[in-house]
N, CA, C and O atoms as a CHARMM CRD file, in Angstrom:
* protein
*
  284
    1    1 UNK  N     -3.50200  15.60300  -0.94500 PROA 1      0.00000
    2    1 UNK  CA    -3.36000  14.16000  -0.99400 PROA 1      0.00000
    3    1 UNK  C     -3.55400  13.62000   0.43200 PROA 1      0.00000
    4    1 UNK  O     -3.01900  14.16300   1.39800 PROA 1      0.00000
    5    2 UNK  N     -4.31600  12.56300   0.52800 PROA 2      0.00000
    6    2 UNK  CA    -4.56700  11.97700   1.83700 PROA 2      0.00000
    7    2 UNK  C     -3.90800  10.59800   1.93500 PROA 2      0.00000
    8    2 UNK  O     -3.49100  10.02700   0.92700 PROA 2      0.00000
    9    3 UNK  N     -3.82100  10.07800   3.14100 PROA 3      0.00000
   10    3 UNK  CA    -3.06700   8.85800   3.41800 PROA 3      0.00000
   11    3 UNK  C     -3.63400   7.64000   2.69800 PROA 3      0.00000
   12    3 UNK  O     -2.87000   6.83300   2.16800 PROA 3      0.00000
   13    4 UNK  N     -4.94000   7.49200   2.66900 PROA 4      0.00000
   14    4 UNK  CA    -5.54600   6.31200   2.05300 PROA 4      0.00000
   15    4 UNK  C     -5.29700   6.28900   0.54100 PROA 4      0.00000
   16    4 UNK  O     -5.03000   5.23400  -0.03400 PROA 4      0.00000
   17    5 UNK  N     -5.38700   7.45000  -0.08900 PROA 5      0.00000
   18    5 UNK  CA    -5.11200   7.52200  -1.52500 PROA 5      0.00000
   19    5 UNK  C     -3.64300   7.23000  -1.79800 PROA 5      0.00000
   20    5 UNK  O     -3.30900   6.52100  -2.74800 PROA 5      0.00000
   21    6 UNK  N     -2.77800   7.77500  -0.97100 PROA 6      0.00000
   22    6 UNK  CA    -1.35200   7.54900  -1.14800 PROA 6      0.00000
   23    6 UNK  C     -1.00600   6.07000  -0.96900 PROA 6      0.00000
   24    6 UNK  O     -0.11000   5.55700  -1.63800 PROA 6      0.00000
   25    7 UNK  N     -1.71300   5.38800  -0.07100 PROA 7      0.00000
   26    7 UNK  CA    -1.47900   3.96200   0.12600 PROA 7      0.00000
   27    7 UNK  C     -1.79200   3.18900  -1.15900 PROA 7      0.00000
   28    7 UNK  O     -1.05200   2.28200  -1.53900 PROA 7      0.00000
   29    8 UNK  N     -2.88100   3.55000  -1.81800 PROA 8      0.00000
   30    8 UNK  CA    -3.23800   2.87700  -3.07700 PROA 8      0.00000
   31    8 UNK  C     -2.20500   3.15900  -4.16100 PROA 8      0.00000
   32    8 UNK  O     -1.88700   2.28100  -4.96400 PROA 8      0.00000
   33    9 UNK  N     -1.68500   4.37800  -4.18600 PROA 9      0.00000
   34    9 UNK  CA    -0.65300   4.73500  -5.16700 PROA 9      0.00000
   35    9 UNK  C      0.61800   3.93500  -4.91400 PROA 9      0.00000
   36    9 UNK  O      1.24000   3.43800  -5.85300 PROA 9      0.00000
   37   10 UNK  N      1.00300   3.81100  -3.64800 PROA 10     0.00000
   38   10 UNK  CA     2.19500   3.03200  -3.29300 PROA 10     0.00000
   39   10 UNK  C      1.99900   1.56300  -3.67200 PROA 10     0.00000
   40   10 UNK  O      2.92400   0.92900  -4.18000 PROA 10     0.00000
   41   11 UNK  N      0.81200   1.02100  -3.43000 PROA 11     0.00000
   42   11 UNK  CA     0.54100  -0.36200  -3.80400 PROA 11     0.00000
   43   11 UNK  C      0.65100  -0.54200  -5.31900 PROA 11     0.00000
   44   11 UNK  O      1.21200  -1.53400  -5.78400 PROA 11     0.00000
   45   12 UNK  N      0.12400   0.40200  -6.08400 PROA 12     0.00000
   46   12 UNK  CA     0.21700   0.31600  -7.54100 PROA 12     0.00000
   47   12 UNK  C      1.67000   0.38200  -8.01000 PROA 12     0.00000
   48   12 UNK  O      2.05900  -0.33200  -8.93500 PROA 12     0.00000
   49   13 UNK  N      2.46600   1.23300  -7.37600 PROA 13     0.00000
   50   13 UNK  CA     3.88600   1.33100  -7.71800 PROA 13     0.00000
   51   13 UNK  C      4.59500   0.01800  -7.40500 PROA 13     0.00000
   52   13 UNK  O      5.39800  -0.46000  -8.20500 PROA 13     0.00000
   53   14 UNK  N      4.30000  -0.57200  -6.23700 PROA 14     0.00000
   54   14 UNK  CA     4.90900  -1.84800  -5.87900 PROA 14     0.00000
   55   14 UNK  C      4.52300  -2.95900  -6.85900 PROA 14     0.00000
   56   14 UNK  O      5.35600  -3.79500  -7.21000 PROA 14     0.00000
   57   15 UNK  N      3.28000  -2.96800  -7.29200 PROA 15     0.00000
   58   15 UNK  CA     2.86700  -3.96400  -8.27800 PROA 15     0.00000
   59   15 UNK  C      3.59400  -3.74700  -9.61100 PROA 15     0.00000
   60   15 UNK  O      3.96800  -4.71400 -10.27500 PROA 15     0.00000
   61   16 UNK  N      3.79300  -2.49400 -10.00000 PROA 16     0.00000
   62   16 UNK  CA     4.54100  -2.19700 -11.22000 PROA 16     0.00000
   63   16 UNK  C      5.98600  -2.64400 -11.12200 PROA 16     0.00000
   64   16 UNK  O      6.53100  -3.21200 -12.06800 PROA 16     0.00000
   65   17 UNK  N      6.60800  -2.39000  -9.98000 PROA 17     0.00000
   66   17 UNK  CA     7.98500  -2.84200  -9.76200 PROA 17     0.00000
   67   17 UNK  C      8.04800  -4.36200  -9.80700 PROA 17     0.00000
   68   17 UNK  O      8.98300  -4.94000 -10.36100 PROA 17     0.00000
   69   18 UNK  N      7.03700  -5.00700  -9.21300 PROA 18     0.00000
   70   18 UNK  CA     6.99000  -6.46500  -9.20800 PROA 18     0.00000
   71   18 UNK  C      6.87200  -7.01300 -10.62800 PROA 18     0.00000
   72   18 UNK  O      7.53600  -7.98900 -10.97600 PROA 18     0.00000
   73   19 UNK  N      6.03000  -6.38800 -11.44400 PROA 19     0.00000
   74   19 UNK  CA     5.92700  -6.81200 -12.84200 PROA 19     0.00000
   75   19 UNK  C      7.25500  -6.62600 -13.57800 PROA 19     0.00000
   76   19 UNK  O      7.63700  -7.45900 -14.40000 PROA 19     0.00000
   77   20 UNK  N      7.94200  -5.54800 -13.28100 PROA 20     0.00000
   78   20 UNK  CA     9.25600  -5.32200 -13.88600 PROA 20     0.00000
   79   20 UNK  C     10.26500  -6.37100 -13.46500 PROA 20     0.00000
   80   20 UNK  O     11.04700  -6.84900 -14.28600 PROA 20     0.00000
   81   21 UNK  N     10.25300  -6.73500 -12.18600 PROA 21     0.00000
   82   21 UNK  CA    11.15200  -7.78500 -11.70500 PROA 21     0.00000
   83   21 UNK  C     10.84100  -9.11700 -12.37200 PROA 21     0.00000
   84   21 UNK  O     11.74200  -9.85200 -12.77700 PROA 21     0.00000
   85   22 UNK  N      9.55200  -9.41400 -12.48000 PROA 22     0.00000
   86   22 UNK  CA     9.13100 -10.67100 -13.10400 PROA 22     0.00000
   87   22 UNK  C      9.53500 -10.69600 -14.57300 PROA 22     0.00000
   88   22 UNK  O     10.02800 -11.70900 -15.07000 PROA 22     0.00000
   89   23 UNK  N      9.32600  -9.59000 -15.25900 PROA 23     0.00000
   90   23 UNK  CA     9.67700  -9.51100 -16.67300 PROA 23     0.00000
   91   23 UNK  C     11.16900  -9.60200 -16.93100 PROA 23     0.00000
   92   23 UNK  O     11.58900 -10.08200 -17.98300 PROA 23     0.00000
   93   24 UNK  N     11.97500  -9.14400 -15.98000 PROA 24     0.00000
   94   24 UNK  CA    13.42400  -9.20300 -16.16000 PROA 24     0.00000
   95   24 UNK  C     14.01700 -10.52500 -15.67400 PROA 24     0.00000
   96   24 UNK  O     15.23500 -10.70300 -15.68000 PROA 24     0.00000
   97   25 UNK  N     13.16100 -11.44200 -15.25900 PROA 25     0.00000
   98   25 UNK  CA    13.64100 -12.77300 -14.88700 PROA 25     0.00000
   99   25 UNK  C     13.87200 -12.98200 -13.40400 PROA 25     0.00000
  100   25 UNK  O     14.28500 -14.06800 -12.99900 PROA 25     0.00000
  101   26 UNK  N     13.62200 -11.99300 -12.59600 PROA 26     0.00000
  102   26 UNK  CA    13.80300 -12.13700 -11.14100 PROA 26     0.00000
  103   26 UNK  C     12.49700 -12.60800 -10.51000 PROA 26     0.00000
  104   26 UNK  O     11.88400 -11.90600  -9.70500 PROA 26     0.00000
  105   27 UNK  N     12.09400 -13.79800 -10.89200 PROA 27     0.00000
  106   27 UNK  CA    10.78800 -14.32100 -10.51100 PROA 27     0.00000
  107   27 UNK  C     10.69700 -14.56900  -9.01000 PROA 27     0.00000
  108   27 UNK  O      9.64800 -14.33300  -8.41100 PROA 27     0.00000
  109   28 UNK  N     11.76800 -15.03700  -8.39900 PROA 28     0.00000
  110   28 UNK  CA    11.73800 -15.33100  -6.96200 PROA 28     0.00000
  111   28 UNK  C     11.50800 -14.06200  -6.14200 PROA 28     0.00000
  112   28 UNK  O     10.71800 -14.06600  -5.19800 PROA 28     0.00000
  113   29 UNK  N     12.18800 -12.99000  -6.49700 PROA 29     0.00000
  114   29 UNK  CA    12.02300 -11.73200  -5.77200 PROA 29     0.00000
  115   29 UNK  C     10.61400 -11.18600  -5.99800 PROA 29     0.00000
  116   29 UNK  O      9.97700 -10.69900  -5.06400 PROA 29     0.00000
  117   30 UNK  N     10.13100 -11.26600  -7.23500 PROA 30     0.00000
  118   30 UNK  CA     8.77700 -10.79600  -7.54600 PROA 30     0.00000
  119   30 UNK  C      7.75100 -11.58500  -6.73800 PROA 30     0.00000
  120   30 UNK  O      6.79300 -11.01500  -6.21700 PROA 30     0.00000
  121   31 UNK  N      7.95600 -12.89500  -6.63700 PROA 31     0.00000
  122   31 UNK  CA     7.05200 -13.73300  -5.85400 PROA 31     0.00000
  123   31 UNK  C      7.04900 -13.31500  -4.38600 PROA 31     0.00000
  124   31 UNK  O      5.98700 -13.24700  -3.76700 PROA 31     0.00000
  125   32 UNK  N      8.21700 -13.03800  -3.82600 PROA 32     0.00000
  126   32 UNK  CA     8.30100 -12.63300  -2.42400 PROA 32     0.00000
  127   32 UNK  C      7.61800 -11.28600  -2.17400 PROA 32     0.00000
  128   32 UNK  O      6.97900 -11.09900  -1.13900 PROA 32     0.00000
  129   33 UNK  N      7.74900 -10.35600  -3.10800 PROA 33     0.00000
  130   33 UNK  CA     7.10300  -9.04800  -2.95100 PROA 33     0.00000
  131   33 UNK  C      5.58600  -9.20800  -2.98400 PROA 33     0.00000
  132   33 UNK  O      4.87500  -8.62300  -2.16700 PROA 33     0.00000
  133   34 UNK  N      5.09100 -10.01100  -3.94400 PROA 34     0.00000
  134   34 UNK  CA     3.64200 -10.22800  -4.03400 PROA 34     0.00000
  135   34 UNK  C      3.13900 -10.96700  -2.80600 PROA 34     0.00000
  136   34 UNK  O      2.07300 -10.64000  -2.28600 PROA 34     0.00000
  137   35 UNK  N      3.88700 -11.95900  -2.33400 PROA 35     0.00000
  138   35 UNK  CA     3.49700 -12.69600  -1.13500 PROA 35     0.00000
  139   35 UNK  C      3.41800 -11.76900   0.08000 PROA 35     0.00000
  140   35 UNK  O      2.48200 -11.86700   0.87300 PROA 35     0.00000
  141   36 UNK  N      4.39200 -10.87500   0.23000 PROA 36     0.00000
  142   36 UNK  CA     4.36800  -9.91500   1.33100 PROA 36     0.00000
  143   36 UNK  C      3.16000  -8.99400   1.22700 PROA 36     0.00000
  144   36 UNK  O      2.52200  -8.69200   2.23600 PROA 36     0.00000
  145   37 UNK  N      2.84300  -8.54400   0.01600 PROA 37     0.00000
  146   37 UNK  CA     1.67300  -7.68400  -0.16100 PROA 37     0.00000
  147   37 UNK  C      0.38900  -8.42400   0.18200 PROA 37     0.00000
  148   37 UNK  O     -0.50300  -7.86200   0.81900 PROA 37     0.00000
  149   38 UNK  N      0.29100  -9.68000  -0.23600 PROA 38     0.00000
  150   38 UNK  CA    -0.90000 -10.47100   0.07000 PROA 38     0.00000
  151   38 UNK  C     -1.06700 -10.62600   1.57400 PROA 38     0.00000
  152   38 UNK  O     -2.16700 -10.45800   2.09900 PROA 38     0.00000
  153   39 UNK  N      0.01800 -10.94400   2.26800 PROA 39     0.00000
  154   39 UNK  CA    -0.04900 -11.13000   3.72500 PROA 39     0.00000
  155   39 UNK  C     -0.47200  -9.83300   4.40900 PROA 39     0.00000
  156   39 UNK  O     -1.33500  -9.84800   5.28600 PROA 39     0.00000
  157   40 UNK  N      0.13300  -8.70700   4.01300 PROA 40     0.00000
  158   40 UNK  CA    -0.21400  -7.42600   4.63200 PROA 40     0.00000
  159   40 UNK  C     -1.65600  -7.03000   4.34000 PROA 40     0.00000
  160   40 UNK  O     -2.33400  -6.48600   5.21200 PROA 40     0.00000
  161   41 UNK  N     -2.13700  -7.29500   3.12100 PROA 41     0.00000
  162   41 UNK  CA    -3.52500  -6.97200   2.79300 PROA 41     0.00000
  163   41 UNK  C     -4.50300  -7.84900   3.56800 PROA 41     0.00000
  164   41 UNK  O     -5.55100  -7.37500   4.00500 PROA 41     0.00000
  165   42 UNK  N     -4.16500  -9.12200   3.73900 PROA 42     0.00000
  166   42 UNK  CA    -5.02500 -10.00200   4.52600 PROA 42     0.00000
  167   42 UNK  C     -5.06200  -9.58400   5.99700 PROA 42     0.00000
  168   42 UNK  O     -6.12600  -9.58600   6.61700 PROA 42     0.00000
  169   43 UNK  N     -3.91600  -9.23000   6.54900 PROA 43     0.00000
  170   43 UNK  CA    -3.87000  -8.75700   7.93700 PROA 43     0.00000
  171   43 UNK  C     -4.70900  -7.49000   8.07200 PROA 43     0.00000
  172   43 UNK  O     -5.49000  -7.35700   9.01500 PROA 43     0.00000
  173   44 UNK  N     -4.54900  -6.56500   7.13600 PROA 44     0.00000
  174   44 UNK  CA    -5.33100  -5.33000   7.16500 PROA 44     0.00000
  175   44 UNK  C     -6.81900  -5.58600   7.00800 PROA 44     0.00000
  176   44 UNK  O     -7.63800  -4.92700   7.64900 PROA 44     0.00000
  177   45 UNK  N     -7.16900  -6.53700   6.16200 PROA 45     0.00000
  178   45 UNK  CA    -8.57100  -6.84100   5.93900 PROA 45     0.00000
  179   45 UNK  C     -9.24500  -7.49900   7.12800 PROA 45     0.00000
  180   45 UNK  O    -10.38700  -7.17500   7.45400 PROA 45     0.00000
  181   46 UNK  N     -8.55000  -8.41800   7.77700 PROA 46     0.00000
  182   46 UNK  CA    -9.15400  -9.14300   8.89400 PROA 46     0.00000
  183   46 UNK  C     -9.09400  -8.38300  10.21400 PROA 46     0.00000
  184   46 UNK  O    -10.01300  -8.48500  11.02800 PROA 46     0.00000
  185   47 UNK  N     -8.01800  -7.62000  10.43600 PROA 47     0.00000
  186   47 UNK  CA    -7.85600  -6.95500  11.73100 PROA 47     0.00000
  187   47 UNK  C     -8.10600  -5.45100  11.68300 PROA 47     0.00000
  188   47 UNK  O     -8.38800  -4.83900  12.71400 PROA 47     0.00000
  189   48 UNK  N     -8.00500  -4.85300  10.50700 PROA 48     0.00000
  190   48 UNK  CA    -8.13700  -3.40200  10.41100 PROA 48     0.00000
  191   48 UNK  C     -6.83200  -2.67500  10.70600 PROA 48     0.00000
  192   48 UNK  O     -6.79100  -1.44500  10.66900 PROA 48     0.00000
  193   49 UNK  N     -5.76400  -3.41800  10.99900 PROA 49     0.00000
  194   49 UNK  CA    -4.46300  -2.82400  11.28900 PROA 49     0.00000
  195   49 UNK  C     -3.58700  -2.90400  10.04600 PROA 49     0.00000
  196   49 UNK  O     -3.33300  -3.99100   9.52800 PROA 49     0.00000
  197   50 UNK  N     -3.13100  -1.76500   9.57500 PROA 50     0.00000
  198   50 UNK  CA    -2.27100  -1.71200   8.40300 PROA 50     0.00000
  199   50 UNK  C     -1.03100  -0.88200   8.74600 PROA 50     0.00000
  200   50 UNK  O     -1.13400   0.33400   8.90700 PROA 50     0.00000
  201   51 UNK  N      0.13400  -1.51600   8.85900 PROA 51     0.00000
  202   51 UNK  CA     1.34400  -0.77600   9.24000 PROA 51     0.00000
  203   51 UNK  C      1.69600   0.34300   8.25300 PROA 51     0.00000
  204   51 UNK  O      2.10700   1.42800   8.66600 PROA 51     0.00000
  205   52 UNK  N      1.53700   0.08300   6.96200 PROA 52     0.00000
  206   52 UNK  CA     1.85200   1.11100   5.96500 PROA 52     0.00000
  207   52 UNK  C      0.96000   2.32500   6.09400 PROA 52     0.00000
  208   52 UNK  O      1.42300   3.46000   5.98300 PROA 52     0.00000
  209   53 UNK  N     -0.32100   2.08900   6.32900 PROA 53     0.00000
  210   53 UNK  CA    -1.26200   3.19800   6.49000 PROA 53     0.00000
  211   53 UNK  C     -0.99100   3.95900   7.78000 PROA 53     0.00000
  212   53 UNK  O     -1.16400   5.17600   7.83700 PROA 53     0.00000
  213   54 UNK  N     -0.57000   3.24900   8.80200 PROA 54     0.00000
  214   54 UNK  CA    -0.21100   3.89100  10.07100 PROA 54     0.00000
  215   54 UNK  C      0.94600   4.87700   9.86600 PROA 54     0.00000
  216   54 UNK  O      0.93500   5.98500  10.40200 PROA 54     0.00000
  217   55 UNK  N      1.92900   4.46100   9.09100 PROA 55     0.00000
  218   55 UNK  CA     3.07800   5.33000   8.80200 PROA 55     0.00000
  219   55 UNK  C      2.64900   6.51200   7.93800 PROA 55     0.00000
  220   55 UNK  O      3.05900   7.64700   8.18300 PROA 55     0.00000
  221   56 UNK  N      1.82400   6.24400   6.92800 PROA 56     0.00000
  222   56 UNK  CA     1.37400   7.32800   6.05100 PROA 56     0.00000
  223   56 UNK  C      0.51100   8.34500   6.79600 PROA 56     0.00000
  224   56 UNK  O      0.57000   9.53900   6.50200 PROA 56     0.00000
  225   57 UNK  N     -0.29100   7.87900   7.76000 PROA 57     0.00000
  226   57 UNK  CA    -1.12500   8.80800   8.52800 PROA 57     0.00000
  227   57 UNK  C     -0.28700   9.70100   9.43500 PROA 57     0.00000
  228   57 UNK  O     -0.73900  10.77700   9.82700 PROA 57     0.00000
  229   58 UNK  N      0.92500   9.27100   9.77400 PROA 58     0.00000
  230   58 UNK  CA     1.81900  10.12100  10.55400 PROA 58     0.00000
  231   58 UNK  C      2.37300  11.25700   9.69100 PROA 58     0.00000
  232   58 UNK  O      2.74700  12.31200  10.20300 PROA 58     0.00000
  233   59 UNK  N      2.42100  11.03000   8.38000 PROA 59     0.00000
  234   59 UNK  CA     2.97300  12.02200   7.46100 PROA 59     0.00000
  235   59 UNK  C      1.87100  12.86400   6.81300 PROA 59     0.00000
  236   59 UNK  O      1.98600  14.08500   6.71300 PROA 59     0.00000
  237   60 UNK  N      0.79800  12.18900   6.37400 PROA 60     0.00000
  238   60 UNK  CA    -0.28800  12.83900   5.64800 PROA 60     0.00000
  239   60 UNK  C     -1.58100  12.76700   6.45600 PROA 60     0.00000
  240   60 UNK  O     -1.73800  11.86900   7.28400 PROA 60     0.00000
  241   61 UNK  N     -2.49400  13.68200   6.23400 PROA 61     0.00000
  242   61 UNK  CA    -3.78600  13.59800   6.92500 PROA 61     0.00000
  243   61 UNK  C     -4.64600  12.47200   6.34800 PROA 61     0.00000
  244   61 UNK  O     -4.48100  12.07800   5.19400 PROA 61     0.00000
  245   62 UNK  N     -5.55200  11.97000   7.15700 PROA 62     0.00000
  246   62 UNK  CA    -6.49500  10.95700   6.71000 PROA 62     0.00000
  247   62 UNK  C     -7.48500  11.58400   5.72400 PROA 62     0.00000
  248   62 UNK  O     -7.72500  12.79100   5.76000 PROA 62     0.00000
  249   63 UNK  N     -8.04400  10.77500   4.86700 PROA 63     0.00000
  250   63 UNK  CA    -9.04100  11.29700   3.90300 PROA 63     0.00000
  251   63 UNK  C    -10.26800  11.82800   4.63900 PROA 63     0.00000
  252   63 UNK  O    -10.90900  12.76800   4.17000 PROA 63     0.00000
  253   64 UNK  N    -10.60200  11.23300   5.78800 PROA 64     0.00000
  254   64 UNK  CA   -11.73500  11.71200   6.56800 PROA 64     0.00000
  255   64 UNK  C    -11.49200  13.12900   7.07000 PROA 64     0.00000
  256   64 UNK  O    -12.40200  13.95800   7.07300 PROA 64     0.00000
  257   65 UNK  N    -10.25800  13.40500   7.49700 PROA 65     0.00000
  258   65 UNK  CA    -9.91700  14.74300   7.99500 PROA 65     0.00000
  259   65 UNK  C     -9.97600  15.77600   6.88300 PROA 65     0.00000
  260   65 UNK  O    -10.42400  16.90100   7.10800 PROA 65     0.00000
  261   66 UNK  N     -9.52900  15.41100   5.68200 PROA 66     0.00000
  262   66 UNK  CA    -9.55100  16.37600   4.58700 PROA 66     0.00000
  263   66 UNK  C    -10.97400  16.64800   4.12800 PROA 66     0.00000
  264   66 UNK  O    -11.27600  17.76300   3.70300 PROA 66     0.00000
  265   67 UNK  N    -11.86200  15.65100   4.20400 PROA 67     0.00000
  266   67 UNK  CA   -13.27100  15.86700   3.84100 PROA 67     0.00000
  267   67 UNK  C    -13.95000  16.79300   4.84600 PROA 67     0.00000
  268   67 UNK  O    -14.77300  17.62400   4.46200 PROA 67     0.00000
  269   68 UNK  N    -13.61000  16.65600   6.14100 PROA 68     0.00000
  270   68 UNK  CA   -14.19200  17.52900   7.15700 PROA 68     0.00000
  271   68 UNK  C    -13.73300  18.96100   6.95200 PROA 68     0.00000
  272   68 UNK  O    -14.49800  19.89800   7.18500 PROA 68     0.00000
  273   69 UNK  N    -12.48600  19.14100   6.51700 PROA 69     0.00000
  274   69 UNK  CA   -11.96600  20.48100   6.31000 PROA 69     0.00000
  275   69 UNK  C    -12.61400  21.17100   5.12900 PROA 69     0.00000
  276   69 UNK  O    -12.69800  22.39900   5.10200 PROA 69     0.00000
  277   70 UNK  N    -13.07300  20.40900   4.15300 PROA 70     0.00000
  278   70 UNK  CA   -13.70100  20.99800   2.96800 PROA 70     0.00000
  279   70 UNK  C    -15.12900  21.42600   3.26500 PROA 70     0.00000
  280   70 UNK  O    -15.57800  22.46500   2.78100 PROA 70     0.00000
  281   71 UNK  N    -15.83700  20.64800   4.04400 PROA 71     0.00000
  282   71 UNK  CA   -17.25700  20.91500   4.31100 PROA 71     0.00000
  283   71 UNK  C    -17.49200  22.21400   5.01800 PROA 71     0.00000
  284   71 UNK  O    -18.63700  22.56300   5.30400 PROA 71     0.00000
């Protein structure tokens, strides 16, 4: 498992939790979680800096590194 893939899995889990919060009536909290995700994705998209990916790369290897190891 590489860091970039794990980031997508974490994002999917957060979206699932957000849907659960929304479905259980905690709309304000769900809104704040989605708003935080939107802000972080926009920052990552415009600047290339993603704090979550930075943390994951400290724990897991990058997908580029794992592809080099296979070749």
